[in-house]
C-alpha positions as CSV (number, residue, x, y, z in Angstrom):
1,M,58.3,-26.2,66.6
2,G,59.9,-27.3,69.9
3,Y,59.7,-31.0,68.9
4,I,61.4,-30.3,65.6
5,L,64.2,-28.3,67.2
6,V,65.0,-30.9,69.8
7,I,64.9,-33.8,67.3
8,L,67.2,-31.8,65.0
9,A,69.6,-31.4,68.0
10,A,69.4,-35.2,68.6
11,V,70.2,-35.8,64.9
12,L,73.3,-33.7,65.2
13,W,74.3,-35.5,68.4
14,G,73.9,-38.7,66.6
15,T,76.7,-37.8,64.2
16,L,79.1,-37.3,67.1
17,G,80.9,-40.6,66.4
18,I,82.4,-39.4,63.1
19,P,84.6,-36.6,64.5
20,V,85.2,-38.4,67.8
21,D,86.5,-41.5,65.9
22,A,88.8,-39.2,63.8
23,L,90.2,-37.5,66.9
24,K,90.9,-40.9,68.6
25,E,92.6,-42.0,65.4
26,A,94.7,-38.8,65.7
27,G,95.9,-39.9,69.2
28,L,93.4,-38.5,71.7
29,N,91.8,-40.6,74.4
30,S,88.1,-40.3,75.4
31,Y,88.7,-37.7,78.1
32,E,90.8,-35.6,75.9
33,V,88.1,-35.7,73.3
34,G,85.7,-34.4,75.9
35,V,88.0,-31.5,76.8
36,T,88.5,-30.7,73.1
37,R,84.7,-30.5,72.5
38,S,84.2,-28.2,75.5
39,F,87.1,-25.8,75.0
40,F,86.8,-25.6,71.2
41,G,83.1,-24.9,71.7
42,A,83.9,-22.2,74.2
43,A,86.6,-20.7,72.0
44,L,84.3,-20.4,68.9
45,M,81.4,-19.0,71.0
46,G,83.8,-16.5,72.6
47,A,85.2,-15.4,69.2
48,F,81.6,-14.9,68.0
49,M,80.7,-12.8,71.1
50,V,83.8,-10.6,70.6
51,F,82.7,-9.6,67.1
52,Y,78.9,-9.6,67.8
53,D,78.7,-7.8,71.1
54,I,81.4,-8.0,73.8
55,R,78.8,-7.1,76.5
56,F,77.6,-10.7,76.4
57,F,80.6,-11.7,78.4
58,K,79.1,-9.9,81.4
59,V,76.6,-12.0,83.4
60,D,74.8,-11.5,86.7
61,L,76.9,-13.2,89.4
62,K,73.7,-14.8,90.7
63,L,73.6,-16.9,87.5
64,V,77.2,-18.2,87.9
65,P,76.1,-21.3,90.0
66,L,73.5,-22.2,87.4
67,L,76.0,-21.8,84.5
68,I,78.5,-24.0,86.4
69,G,75.7,-26.5,86.9
70,V,74.9,-26.6,83.2
71,G,78.6,-27.0,82.3
72,A,79.1,-29.7,85.0
73,A,76.0,-31.6,83.8
74,S,76.0,-31.2,80.0
75,Q,79.7,-31.5,79.5
76,A,81.8,-32.8,82.5
77,G,79.3,-35.1,84.3
78,L,77.9,-36.6,81.2
79,N,81.3,-37.2,79.4
80,I,83.2,-38.5,82.5
81,G,80.4,-40.7,83.8
82,Y,79.8,-42.1,80.3
83,F,83.4,-42.9,79.5
84,I,84.0,-44.6,82.9
85,A,80.8,-46.6,82.5
86,I,82.0,-47.8,79.1
87,S,85.4,-48.9,80.5
88,Q,83.8,-50.7,83.4
89,L,80.6,-52.2,81.9
90,G,80.9,-52.1,78.1
91,L,79.1,-49.9,75.6
92,G,75.7,-51.5,75.7
93,I,75.0,-51.2,79.4
94,A,76.7,-47.7,79.5
95,V,74.2,-46.5,76.8
96,V,71.2,-47.9,78.7
97,L,72.4,-46.2,81.9
98,L,73.0,-42.9,80.0
99,Y,69.4,-43.0,78.7
100,T,67.9,-43.4,82.1
101,S,68.1,-39.6,81.7
102,P,64.3,-39.2,80.9
103,V,63.5,-40.8,84.3
104,F,65.5,-38.2,86.1
105,A,64.3,-35.4,83.8
106,N,60.6,-36.2,84.3
107,L,60.9,-36.6,88.1
108,L,62.8,-33.3,88.4
109,S,60.4,-31.6,86.1
110,F,57.5,-32.8,88.3
111,L,59.3,-31.5,91.4
112,I,60.5,-28.2,90.0
113,Y,58.0,-27.2,87.3
114,R,55.0,-29.3,88.4
115,E,54.9,-31.1,85.0
116,R,52.4,-33.9,84.9
117,L,53.7,-37.5,85.2
118,T,51.4,-39.1,82.6
119,I,50.9,-42.7,81.4
120,S,52.3,-41.8,78.0
121,K,55.5,-40.4,79.5
122,G,56.0,-43.5,81.6
123,I,55.5,-45.8,78.6
124,S,57.8,-43.6,76.5
125,V,60.6,-43.8,79.0
126,I,60.4,-47.6,79.2
127,L,60.3,-47.9,75.4
128,A,63.2,-45.5,75.0
129,I,65.5,-47.4,77.4
130,A,64.5,-50.8,75.8
131,G,65.0,-49.4,72.3
132,C,68.4,-48.0,73.2
133,F,69.5,-51.4,74.6
134,L,68.4,-53.3,71.5
135,A,69.7,-50.6,69.0
136,V,73.2,-50.6,70.6
137,T,73.7,-54.2,71.6
138,G,71.6,-56.0,68.9
139,G,70.2,-58.1,71.8
140,V,73.7,-59.6,72.5
141,F,75.6,-58.5,75.6
142,T,77.7,-59.7,78.5
143,I,77.2,-58.5,82.0
144,S,80.2,-57.3,83.9
145,L,79.0,-55.9,87.2
146,S,80.9,-53.0,88.6
147,F,79.7,-50.7,91.4
148,L,81.9,-47.8,90.0
149,G,80.6,-48.5,86.5
150,I,76.9,-48.5,87.5
151,L,77.4,-45.4,89.6
152,S,79.2,-43.6,86.7
153,G,76.6,-44.7,84.2
154,L,73.8,-43.4,86.5
155,L,75.8,-40.1,86.9
156,S,75.8,-39.7,83.1
157,G,72.1,-40.3,83.0
158,F,71.4,-37.9,85.8
159,S,73.7,-35.3,84.2
160,F,71.9,-35.6,80.9
161,G,68.5,-35.5,82.6
162,I,69.2,-32.4,84.7
163,T,70.7,-30.5,81.8
164,P,67.2,-29.3,80.4
165,I,66.2,-28.4,84.0
166,F,69.2,-26.0,84.4
167,S,68.9,-24.8,80.8
168,K,65.2,-23.9,81.1
169,K,65.8,-22.0,84.4
170,L,68.6,-20.0,82.7
171,G,66.7,-19.4,79.5
172,A,64.6,-16.6,81.0
173,R,67.5,-14.9,82.7
174,A,70.5,-15.2,80.3
175,S,71.0,-15.1,76.6
176,L,71.7,-18.3,74.6
177,L,75.2,-17.0,73.8
178,Q,76.0,-16.7,77.5
179,I,74.5,-20.1,78.4
180,L,76.5,-21.9,75.7
181,F,79.8,-20.1,76.2
182,Y,80.0,-20.4,80.0
183,S,78.6,-24.0,80.1
184,F,81.3,-25.1,77.6
185,L,84.0,-23.1,79.5
186,F,83.1,-24.4,83.0
187,G,82.6,-27.9,81.7
188,G,86.0,-27.9,80.0
189,I,87.7,-26.6,83.2
190,I,86.2,-29.4,85.3
191,Q,87.3,-32.1,82.7
192,L,90.9,-30.8,82.9
193,F,91.3,-32.6,86.2
194,F,90.9,-35.9,84.4
195,I,93.7,-35.5,81.8
196,D,97.4,-34.8,81.6
197,A,97.2,-31.3,80.3
198,G,100.8,-31.1,79.2
199,G,100.6,-34.4,77.3
200,Y,97.4,-33.3,75.7
201,L,98.9,-30.1,74.4
202,L,101.9,-32.0,73.0
203,K,99.6,-34.1,70.8
204,F,98.1,-31.1,69.0
205,N,98.4,-31.0,65.2
206,M,96.4,-29.8,62.2
207,E,94.4,-33.0,62.1
208,I,93.2,-32.6,65.7
209,L,92.5,-28.9,65.0
210,F,90.4,-29.7,62.0
211,Y,88.3,-32.4,63.5
212,G,88.1,-30.5,66.8
213,M,86.5,-27.6,64.9
214,I,84.0,-30.0,63.3
215,L,83.2,-31.5,66.6
216,A,82.7,-28.1,68.2
217,V,80.5,-26.7,65.4
218,F,78.0,-29.4,64.5
219,P,77.3,-31.9,67.3
220,T,78.1,-29.2,70.0
221,I,77.3,-25.6,69.2
222,L,74.6,-26.1,66.7
223,S,73.0,-29.0,68.5
224,F,72.9,-27.3,71.9
225,T,71.6,-24.1,70.2
226,L,68.7,-26.1,68.7
227,Y,68.1,-27.9,72.0
228,N,68.0,-24.8,74.1
229,R,65.7,-23.1,71.6
230,G,63.4,-26.1,71.7
231,L,63.1,-25.9,75.5
232,K,61.3,-22.6,75.1
233,F,58.4,-24.5,73.5
234,I,58.2,-27.9,75.2
235,E,58.6,-29.4,78.7
236,P,62.1,-30.6,79.8
237,G,60.7,-34.1,80.5
238,I,59.5,-34.5,76.9
239,A,62.7,-33.0,75.5
240,S,64.7,-35.7,77.3
241,I,62.6,-38.4,75.7
242,L,63.0,-36.9,72.2
243,C,66.8,-36.8,72.7
244,V,66.9,-40.6,72.6
245,M,66.5,-40.2,68.8
246,E,70.3,-39.6,68.9
247,V,70.7,-43.4,69.2
248,V,68.7,-43.9,66.0
249,V,71.0,-41.6,64.1
250,A,74.1,-43.0,65.7
251,T,73.1,-46.5,64.8
252,L,72.5,-45.5,61.2
253,V,75.8,-43.6,61.1
254,A,77.5,-46.7,62.4
255,K,75.9,-48.7,59.5
256,I,76.7,-46.2,56.7
257,Y,80.0,-44.7,57.9
258,F,81.6,-47.5,59.9
259,S,80.0,-50.5,58.0
260,E,78.6,-52.0,61.2
261,A,75.9,-54.7,60.9
262,L,72.2,-53.6,61.2
263,G,70.2,-56.7,62.0
264,P,66.5,-57.1,62.8
265,I,67.0,-56.6,66.6
266,K,68.7,-53.2,66.1
267,I,65.9,-52.2,63.7
268,L,63.3,-53.2,66.4
269,G,65.2,-51.0,68.8
270,I,65.1,-48.1,66.4
271,L,61.3,-48.6,66.0
272,L,60.8,-48.6,69.7
273,I,62.8,-45.3,70.1
274,I,60.7,-43.7,67.3
275,L,57.5,-44.9,69.0
276,A,58.8,-43.5,72.4
277,S,59.2,-40.1,70.8
278,I,55.6,-40.1,69.5
279,L,53.8,-41.3,72.6
280,P,54.0,-38.1,74.7
281,N,51.6,-36.5,72.2
282,I,49.0,-39.2,72.8
283,N,46.4,-38.7,75.6
284,F,45.7,-41.9,77.5
285,D,43.4,-40.3,80.0
286,P,40.0,-42.0,79.4
287,F,38.2,-39.5,81.6
288,R,38.9,-36.7,79.1
289,R,36.9,-38.3,76.3
290,S,33.7,-36.6,75.7
291,R,30.7,-38.9,75.8
292,K,27.5,-38.0,74.1
293,I,24.2,-39.5,75.3
294,P,21.9,-40.2,72.3
295,V,18.6,-38.4,72.4
296,L,15.6,-40.5,71.5
297,E,13.0,-38.7,69.4
298,V,9.4,-39.7,69.9
């Protein structure tokens, strides 16, 4: 069940490009799209909580640092780091750095939850990163080294990787409604420092409102709901590997919706990502195999 929920979340994240492209066409820049995603998500979650049970707004003050951490990682750190990396390094390298997230997630899971670092996880991480690179670039890219770009890209990967760590810790102490509402809210507040708030508000129209709602509902609220539910059943390290399926869906969306080319190299990248999502279920430990000694009958 956990695998299915996380993969469904990744599928929804893979459709992110459709409302994001529409919002950019409507006049928003990348940072403003990030703010829209977070605040629209918080507004919809808040409205639901008002009608469902207003008591959900009340949280233990001890949980506030963790809630800020989830918002800073899953919304602010990921978006800001990723957008800066794209501007400095290009999309291909930025995506590869973003999907170093399984490396951070598995290391942190080992340190915090004592999850095993297995051979299958290690191979999966390598295949996932390689698959992302091929699926996004088609094997063609130009290197533009930038310390700021590399640092920002690694920040996005670290933020994405630490998100399931924070979320799993919160899962036993706060409701899913509280986690989503406050992570969206705090993430949006942090991102406000990277935009011109006055200019952003002046751009608002019905088109931005419509696509902002779509962005908030499907690749934000529903996806994070499925993802957090999935973390109740599987390890954060494995969840981070499964999330790379987002790239597969995004590549297919780019082909179908944006008419981008889908060559053999990109298909190879997709296959590597799918293989990476399967490998964590395979046991490579030869010492666990039962060996039967034949009995000779006289």
